[in-house]
Structures are given as C-alpha cells and as structure tokens.
C-alpha positions in Angstrom: 46.6 39.5 14.9 46.5 37.8 11.2 46.8 40.2 8.4 44.1 39.5 5.7 46.6 37.5 3.3 47.3 35.1 5.6 44.0 34.4 7.0 42.8 33.7 3.2 45.4 31.2 3.0 44.4 29.2 6.4 41.0 29.5 4.9 41.6 28.3 1.5 43.5 25.4 2.9 41.0 24.3 5.6 38.3 24.7 2.5 40.8 22.5 0.3 41.2 20.0 3.5 37.7 19.7 3.8 36.7 19.2 0.2 39.2 15.9 0.1 38.1 14.9 3.1 34.7 15.0 2.4 34.9 13.0 -0.8 37.0 10.5 0.2 34.7 9.9 3.2 31.3 10.0 0.7 32.7 7.4 -1.4 34.2 5.4 1.7 30.5 5.4 3.6 29.1 5.2 0.3 31.3 1.4 0.0 29.9 0.1 3.2 26.5 0.4 2.3 24.3 -1.9 1.1 23.3 0.1 -1.9 22.8 -0.9 -5.4 23.5 2.9 -6.7 26.9 3.8 -5.3 27.1 7.1 -7.5 23.5 8.0 -6.1 24.4 7.4 -2.6 27.8 9.4 -2.8 26.6 12.5 -4.1 24.0 12.3 -1.0 26.8 12.0 1.0 28.8 14.5 -0.5 26.0 16.4 0.6 26.4 15.6 3.9 29.9 16.0 4.4 30.0 19.2 2.3 27.7 21.0 5.1 31.1 20.8 7.6 32.0 23.6 4.7 29.7 26.2 6.6 31.7 26.3 9.4 34.8 28.4 7.7 32.7 30.2 5.4 30.4 31.7 8.1 33.8 33.0 9.4 34.8 34.1 6.1 31.4 36.2 5.4 32.2 37.9 8.6 35.7 39.0 7.9 34.7 40.0 4.2 32.2 42.0 5.9 34.1 43.5 8.6 36.9 44.3 5.9 34.5 46.5 3.7 34.9 43.7 0.8 31.3 43.2 1.2 28.3 44.9 1.0 25.7 44.8 4.0 23.4 43.2 2.1 25.3 40.7 0.4 27.0 40.0 3.7 23.6 39.5 5.9 21.9 37.5 2.8 25.5 35.5 2.7 25.0 34.8 6.7 21.3 34.3 6.9 21.9 31.7 4.2 24.6 29.7 6.1 23.2 29.8 9.7 19.4 28.9 8.3 21.2 25.3 6.3 23.3 25.1 9.4 20.3 24.5 11.6 19.1 23.1 9.4 21.8 20.2 9.4 23.3 20.0 12.6 21.0 21.6 14.9 17.1 20.7 14.1 17.9 16.5 12.9 19.0 16.4 16.2 16.3 18.1 18.1 13.5 15.6 19.1 10.0 16.5 20.1 6.6 14.5 21.2 3.3 15.4 20.0 0.3 14.1 21.7 -2.7 13.7 20.1 -6.3 12.5 21.6 -8.4 9.8 19.2 -12.3 8.6 19.9 -11.6 5.4 18.2 -15.2 3.8 19.9 -18.4 5.0 21.1 -17.7 3.1 24.3 -18.0 5.5 27.4 -15.4 5.7 30.3 -12.7 3.4 28.7 -9.4 3.7 29.7 -7.3 5.7 27.1 -4.3 3.2 25.5 -1.3 4.9 24.6 0.4 4.3 21.4 3.9 5.7 20.5 4.2 6.0 16.8 7.4 6.5 15.2 8.2 6.1 11.3 11.2 6.5 8.9 14.2 5.8 11.0 16.2 5.4 7.8 18.9 4.3 9.7 21.5 4.4 6.7 23.2 7.6 5.1 22.1 10.4 7.0 19.9 8.9 10.2 19.7 6.3 12.3 23.0 6.1 14.4 22.6 4.1 17.6 23.1 7.9 19.4 20.1 8.6 18.0 18.1 5.4 18.2 18.9 5.7 21.8 17.9 9.1 22.0 14.3 7.9 20.8 14.4 4.9 23.0 15.0 6.7 26.1 12.4 9.4 25.2 9.5 6.7 24.2 10.5 4.9 27.5 9.8 8.0 29.4 6.6 8.6 27.7 5.3 5.1 29.0 3.0 4.3 26.0 1.3 0.6 26.1 2.6 -0.3 22.8 5.0 1.5 20.5 3.9 1.3 16.6 6.7 1.9 13.6 5.0 2.6 10.7 7.6 1.6 8.1 11.2 2.7 6.6 13.4 1.7 9.1 16.2 1.8 6.6 18.0 3.8 4.1 20.8 2.0 2.6 21.9 0.2 5.6 25.4 -1.1 6.5 25.6 -4.8 7.0 25.5 -4.0 11.1 21.4 -2.9 11.0 20.9 -5.2 14.2 24.0 -3.0 16.1 21.7 0.1 15.1 18.6 -1.1 16.6 19.7 -2.5 19.7 18.6 0.5 22.3 14.7 -1.2 21.1 15.7 -4.0 23.5 15.3 -1.7 26.9 11.7 -0.9 26.1 9.6 -2.4 28.5 6.6 -2.5 26.2 5.7 -4.3 22.6 6.7 -2.8 19.4 4.6 -3.4 16.5 6.4 -2.9 12.9 5.5 -2.8 9.2 8.0 -2.5 6.1 7.8 1.1 4.2 8.8 1.7 0.6 12.7 2.1 1.8 12.5 -1.4 3.1 10.6 -3.1 0.2 13.7 -2.5 -2.9 11.4 0.6 -3.5 13.8 2.6 -4.0 16.2 0.7 -0.9 18.0 -2.4 -2.0 17.3 -5.7 -1.3 17.7 -5.6 2.6 14.4 -7.5 3.7 16.0 -10.7 5.1 18.6 -8.4 7.1 15.7 -5.6 8.4 13.8 -9.6 9.4 16.8 -10.4 10.9 17.4 -7.4 12.8 13.8 -6.8 14.1 13.6 -10.5 15.1 16.7 -10.0 17.1 15.5 -6.9 19.3 11.7 -8.8 19.7 10.0 -6.2 17.7 6.7 -7.8 15.5 6.6 -7.9 12.3 2.4 -7.5 11.9 2.1 -7.2 8.3 -1.3 -9.2 7.2 -1.1 -10.2 11.1 -4.1 -9.2 13.8 -3.9 -8.1 17.2 -6.2 -8.3 19.8 -6.9 -5.7 22.6 -9.6 -5.1 24.8 -11.3 -2.3 22.4 -10.4 -2.5 19.3 -7.6 -4.8 17.2 -4.0 -3.7 15.5 -3.7 -5.1 11.9 -0.6 -4.5 9.9 -0.9 -3.8 6.3 2.2 -4.2 3.7 3.6 -1.0 1.6 1.4 1.1 -1.4 4.5 1.4 -4.0 5.4 -2.4 -3.1 2.4 -3.7 -4.2 1.4 -5.4 -0.9 -1.4 -2.8 0.7 -4.0 -5.3 0.4 -6.9 -3.8 2.5 -10.1 -6.5 1.4 -8.8 -9.3 4.1 -9.7 -6.6 6.4 -13.6 -7.1 5.4 -13.6 -10.6 6.2 -12.5 -10.0 10.0 -14.8 -10.1 12.7 -16.5 -6.6 12.8 -17.4 -7.0 16.6 -14.9 -3.5 17.6 -12.9 -1.2 15.6 -9.6 -1.9 13.4 -6.3 0.2 14.1 -5.0 -0.3 11.0 -0.5 0.7 10.0 0.5 1.2 6.6 3.7 3.0 5.8 1.8 5.1 3.1 -0.9 7.2 4.3 -2.3 7.3 0.6 -3.1 3.4 1.3 -6.4 4.9 3.0 -8.3 5.2 0.1 -8.0 1.0 0.3 -9.9 0.3 3.2 -13.0 -0.9 2.9 -16.6 0.0 4.4 -16.2 -1.9 7.8 -18.6 -1.7 10.6 -16.6 1.0 12.8 -14.8 3.5 11.5 -11.3 2.7 11.1 -8.0 4.9 12.0 -5.1 4.1 10.1 -0.8 5.3 11.4 1.3 5.8 8.9 4.3 8.1 8.0 6.3 8.3 4.5 6.1 12.1 4.3 8.6 13.2 7.1 6.1 16.0 7.0 7.7 17.4 4.0 11.0 17.2 6.0 11.8 20.6 4.7 9.2 23.3 5.2 9.3 26.2 2.6 5.8 27.8 1.6 4.9 27.0 -1.8 7.5 24.9 -2.3 7.1 22.0 0.4 3.5 21.4 -1.0 4.4 21.5 -4.4 6.9 18.6 -3.4 4.9 16.8 -1.6 2.5 15.7 -4.5 5.2 13.3 -5.5 4.7 11.7 -1.7 1.0 11.5 -1.9 -1.3 11.8 -4.5 -4.2 12.2 -1.5 -2.3 15.4 -0.2 -1.2 14.0 2.7 1.3 16.0 4.7 1.0 15.5 8.8 -1.1 14.9 11.7 -5.1 13.8 11.1 -6.8 13.5 7.8 -10.5 12.4 7.5 -12.0 10.1 4.5 -14.7 8.0 3.9 -13.9 4.6 5.6 -11.2 5.5 8.0 -9.2 8.3 9.6 -5.1 8.6 8.9 -2.4 9.9 11.4 0.6 10.8 9.4 3.6 11.3 11.8 6.7 13.4 10.4 9.2 10.4 11.1 12.3 10.6 12.7 15.2 10.1 9.7 15.7 11.8 6.8 16.2 11.1 2.7 17.2 12.7 -0.2 19.0 15.4 1.4 20.6 15.8 5.0 18.1 18.8 6.4 15.2 19.1 8.2 13.4 22.6 8.8 10.3 23.4 11.1 10.1 19.6 10.9 11.9 18.0 13.8 11.8 14.7 14.1 8.9 13.8 16.1 7.6 11.1 18.7 3.4 10.8 18.2 1.9 10.5 21.4 -1.8 9.1 20.3 -4.2 8.8 23.1 -6.9 6.0 22.4 -10.5 5.6 23.8 
C-alpha cells in the first residue's frame, strides 16, 4: 500500500503533467480557430482543460481528510465544490432534455397543431458543437418528429475552418430547417465567419430566413436579423399581408420590443440568454442584466404586440459549465 509521501509525489507529478498538457492544448486549440482574440480564447480554453484537475484533486482531498490533515468541514467544502464543478463541467452539458410547450396562436378551432423544434446557441467552436453532440441533438429531434426545425441563431463560437463538417448530421433530418444568425455569427463579438457559415448552412440544406417569409396554412414564419448587429428591422412585417398571424424568429429576445402592432399578436422564437447557463440564486439574475435589458431568461414572456419564447440553447460561451440549465430542445406545439 502506498505511503503518504509517495502518494503526494505521484499526485504532484500528475498535477504538473495535467497543467503542462492543459496549457499546450489550450494554445494549440486556439491556434486552430478563427478567433481574432487569441489570448482571450486561450484563457477560456485553459479553464476547459484545467478542469481535468478536478479528478486528482477530489482523491487528494479524500486522502488528506482520511489522514486527519484536514478538518471534516474543510474537506466537506472542498469535496462539495469539486463535485459541483465536475457535474457542471462534465455531466450537465452532456445531458440533453426536451421541453414541450403548447401555444395558441390563432383563434381558429379544430386546427391541427404544428410541432416546431426550437434550438439555439449551438456555439460550434471552443466548448460546444462537437460532431458527437450535434449528432445527439439531431437524433433527438428526429425522434420527436416535429414538422419543422427552427434554429434561433448563434451557430458558432470561434469555430475552425471545418464548420461544415460539424453540421453534417443535419442532413439526416427529414423536415425543413429554418435559421437566423446570432451575435456570435455576426462579429458581435464573433470573428468574421459569415461567409463560412453561409456556405456550411447551404451545404446541409439549412434555410436562412432573415428578411424572408415562409407560408404555412395558419401563420407565416419570418426571420429577423440580430439586434446587437443592428439588423433587427421589424417595420417590414407591418407592410406584409395581415390575414393570419406571424411567428417571428430573432436571436435576441429583446427584439420583441420592436415588433410593430399587427392584426394578430405575434409569437417570437429566440435564444441568446442560455437561461443564465449557470443558475445560482441572485448571482445569475444580476448577470442576466447584461444579456437582456427586458429581463428575459427562459420560457414564455408576454408583451404588448408579441409574446416571446426563449430557449436556453444547447451550447456554452464564456465558461465551460452548465448548472441547472441543461441543453434543451424545445418542442412548441402551435395551434
């Protein structure tokens, strides 16, 4: 059986090797992206790779506590913190859930509901959007059998040149996929990848509907550009036919404040907020003020001219953690 001194030596060696590996991988990974801020990307990736230190740290705390070198409350706090970070880093981001919501868009009775699969914030790049994750999302959507899929922006988060390869699973869907861009796709603050994204979406038959109108039996689907990119023009919708309601797709939910008065109250589908991504009482709500000045977070909100449904998305930005906000596919049954 290992004595304490030998165990500590092994621990320090493992710790040092992991740190060196994390630094090397972080710098290498950022060099492969299309980032315009390599130092910032390096720091974000460093958090991603250094999180593997949680595993040896957990066992180190157990040993130190078992040898009486650490009080029970000190060990308890350390172990709880380590487990919490480990869950938020390695488990919840891989836990995909489906949420169903019914929404009455029209006053017509006996209309067959149309199932919309709403996703957003895939953030293919630093932390999210690996081909395995995209495949899992696509397979789950296919299982739910929606009539259409809507992607409410932020496809990317400093991706590589191989963006199209990450999205290849979308070709497996046998229903149309409609999309608008988000701020990370529009250089706010994403790198200039619009041409790359346009090519990737076109290659996989994903339909960009910004400033476009798609006709359905009981409503029209219309796409609006990103608010932070200055492309959130809403006035053109008031000039369109008003014989049936509109479902508006716009990445930032605060765009709902710009919806003009229409003949029917519209429904807007958005993402952007990640639902806070890490849900901590008081702290998350205060942080959300930078994401949404109107207080949007997740779920359905009612406004004067339109309601807005905010999905928490599937990816991550800033920090590679999700806590109490698992990646989500929203199925909205519109009738």
